[in-house]
ZADRENZA-750817 format. One record per residue (C-alpha): residue in one letter; x, y, z. Coordinates in nm, 2 decimals, m for minus. Layout:
! ZADRENZA-750817
a	X	Y	Z $
...
***
This chain:
! ZADRENZA-750817
m	m0.49	m1.23	m1.24 $
y	m0.14	m1.19	m1.36 $
a	m0.23	m1.26	m1.72 $
d	m0.49	m0.98	m1.70 $
v	m0.26	m0.72	m1.56 $
d	0.04	m0.83	m1.77 $
y	m0.18	m0.78	m2.08 $
i	m0.24	m0.41	m1.99 $
n	0.14	m0.37	m2.01 $
s	0.15	m0.08	m1.76 $
r	0.42	m0.25	m1.55 $
s	0.67	m0.53	m1.61 $
e	0.57	m0.88	m1.53 $
n	0.82	m0.88	m1.24 $
e	0.66	m0.56	m1.09 $
n	0.32	m0.72	m1.11 $
r	0.43	m1.02	m0.92 $
e	0.60	m0.81	m0.66 $
l	0.31	m0.57	m0.61 $
l	0.01	m0.81	m0.64 $
q	m0.03	m1.10	m0.41 $
p	m0.32	m1.34	m0.48 $
k	m0.50	m1.49	m0.18 $
n	m0.72	m1.80	m0.15 $
d	m0.94	m1.68	0.14 $
a	m1.19	m1.41	0.05 $
y	m1.25	m1.32	0.41 $
e	m0.88	m1.27	0.48 $
t	m0.84	m1.07	0.15 $
c	m1.12	m0.82	0.25 $
k	m0.99	m0.78	0.61 $
d	m0.88	m0.42	0.69 $
s	m0.99	m0.29	0.34 $
h	m1.23	m0.01	0.26 $
a	m1.37	m0.15	m0.05 $
v	m1.47	m0.47	m0.24 $
a	m1.52	m0.47	m0.61 $
v	m1.72	m0.76	m0.76 $
l	m1.64	m0.76	m1.13 $
t	m1.77	m1.11	m1.23 $
e	m2.11	m1.28	m1.22 $
w	m1.98	m1.59	m1.04 $
d	m2.24	m1.72	m0.80 $
v	m1.97	m1.77	m0.53 $
f	m1.99	m1.39	m0.45 $
v	m2.36	m1.41	m0.38 $
d	m2.31	m1.68	m0.11 $
y	m2.04	m1.50	0.09 $
d	m2.11	m1.41	0.45 $
w	m2.12	m1.03	0.39 $
q	m2.18	m0.95	0.76 $
r	m1.85	m1.13	0.84 $
i	m1.67	m0.94	0.57 $
y	m1.82	m0.60	0.68 $
d	m1.73	m0.67	1.04 $
n	m1.36	m0.71	0.95 $
m	m1.33	m0.42	0.71 $
m	m1.23	m0.06	0.78 $
k	m1.51	0.19	0.78 $
p	m1.66	0.33	0.58 $
a	m1.70	0.01	0.39 $
f	m1.79	0.01	0.02 $
i	m1.90	m0.25	m0.23 $
f	m1.88	m0.18	m0.61 $
d	m2.10	m0.44	m0.78 $
g	m2.00	m0.44	m1.14 $
r	m2.24	m0.72	m1.24 $
n	m2.54	m0.63	m1.02 $
i	m2.55	m0.98	m0.87 $
l	m2.56	m0.89	m0.50 $
d	m2.85	m0.81	m0.28 $
h	m2.79	m0.43	m0.24 $
k	m3.08	m0.38	0.01 $
k	m2.93	m0.64	0.24 $
l	m2.58	m0.50	0.20 $
r	m2.70	m0.15	0.29 $
k	m2.88	m0.29	0.59 $
i	m2.55	m0.44	0.71 $
g	m2.38	m0.10	0.67 $
f	m2.21	m0.11	0.34 $
t	m2.22	0.19	0.10 $
v	m2.31	0.01	m0.23 $
y	m2.25	0.13	m0.58 $
a	m2.42	m0.07	m0.85 $
i	m2.21	m0.01	m1.16 $
g	m2.41	0.01	m1.48 $
k	m2.75	0.07	m1.32 $
***
């Protein structure tokens, strides 16, 4: 993550480390957020418990699926507002 944002060169490396805090638990990371952006095709995102994630997010809850790997119909049924980027 740091390598990607450092490459953009919009902030100093020190600012990036101060402002961005990586987390290891996806469920904790999504807690109290309004949006999730999936920007990779990694299969791990398909297998998440999206109901659990939705239940712990602020509402309205959005998903931006940049690789169109998620089950959008299922996510909408849960309550998410889904944006399929590139469709």
